[in-house]
VOGU-3710 file (C-alpha; in Angstrom, 3 decimals, decimal comma):
1> xxxxxxxxxx> -53,430/-67,088/169,735  -50,308/-65,167/170,987  -50,588/-67,004/174,002  -50,787/-70,346/172,283  -47,694/-69,435/170,205  -45,809/-68,223/172,914  -46,843/-71,489/175,042  -45,869/-73,711/172,057  -42,419/-71,675/171,436  -41,555/-72,061/175,338
11> xxxxxxxxxx> -42,360/-75,750/175,368  -40,608/-76,540/171,970  -37,627/-74,715/173,024  -37,548/-76,119/176,528  -37,507/-72,759/178,182  -40,234/-73,962/180,641  -37,915/-73,558/183,749  -37,029/-69,839/182,962  -38,320/-66,976/185,114  -41,322/-65,062/183,846
21> xxxxxxxxxx> -39,007/-62,023/183,098  -36,636/-63,974/181,376  -39,437/-65,869/179,180  -40,757/-62,488/178,081  -37,401/-61,147/177,098  -36,675/-64,337/175,098  -40,217/-64,229/173,445  -39,793/-60,532/172,471  -36,362/-61,270/170,726  -37,836/-64,310/168,853
31> xxxxxxxxxx> -40,822/-62,082/167,589  -38,317/-59,703/166,493  -36,382/-62,442/164,560  -39,646/-64,057/162,991  -40,836/-60,491/162,128  -37,747/-59,732/160,242  -37,865/-62,938/158,505  -41,462/-62,377/157,357  -40,353/-58,784/156,001  -37,511/-60,432/153,983
41> xxxxxxxxxx> -39,930/-62,952/152,544  -42,556/-60,411/151,762  -40,219/-58,051/150,064  -39,170/-61,036/147,795  -42,674/-61,767/146,767  -43,891/-58,165/146,089  -43,639/-56,856/142,641  -41,076/-53,783/142,257  -44,493/-51,418/141,806  -46,002/-53,093/144,952
51> xxxxxxxxxx> -42,761/-52,171/146,746  -42,728/-48,695/145,988  -46,556/-48,391/146,902  -45,642/-50,128/150,286  -42,903/-47,772/150,971  -45,301/-44,741/150,678  -47,886/-46,851/152,439  -45,592/-46,897/155,569  -44,815/-43,510/155,172  -48,410/-42,582/155,946
61> xxxxxxxxxx> -49,481/-45,597/158,114  -46,534/-47,012/159,607  -47,745/-47,479/163,067  -51,064/-48,842/161,984  -50,508/-52,569/162,123  -54,059/-53,411/161,093  -53,760/-51,155/158,150  -50,311/-52,889/157,059  -51,461/-56,228/157,387  -54,796/-55,425/155,013
71> xxxxxxxxxx> -52,317/-53,821/152,556  -50,166/-56,747/152,655  -52,890/-59,305/152,407  -54,148/-57,400/149,295  -50,892/-57,834/147,485  -49,778/-61,219/148,731  -52,484/-63,711/148,763  -50,363/-66,483/150,557  -49,374/-64,159/153,313  -50,719/-66,478/155,989
81> xxxxxxxxxx> -48,804/-69,388/154,577  -45,623/-67,402/154,722  -46,110/-66,338/158,334  -46,806/-69,955/159,079  -43,770/-70,836/157,176  -41,419/-68,397/158,893  -42,641/-69,470/162,243  -42,115/-73,126/161,639  -38,654/-72,430/159,896  -37,503/-70,503/163,037
91> xxxxxxxxxx> -39,030/-73,137/165,422  -37,161/-76,122/163,563  -33,850/-73,906/163,425  -34,081/-73,220/167,027  -34,951/-76,922/168,186  -31,960/-78,168/165,873  -29,333/-75,587/167,137  -30,413/-76,249/170,903  -30,336/-80,229/170,219  -26,914/-79,940/168,757
101> xxx> -25,340/-77,566/171,744  -26,900/-79,716/174,170  -25,091/-83,018/173,025
//
């Protein structure tokens, strides 16, 4: 899935002609932005008691991405939808921006 996602982002944003090193750099930056947007949405969705529980959970399991994902899936039933929406929002915003600056 990551390769398909990466290829999709590169194609949709018109970054095909970049060097491989530059593509990796751009994709890492894009990933960080999307991840931050997802976290903000998740925090909006979580109830206050779940936020506190999540903080404690992160303190113990902060580096275990799989455990974090399972925790969030147990608290936010539409997590996959939120992730998909944030990816789509990023793509749309980026394509719109690039279209405007290249006109």
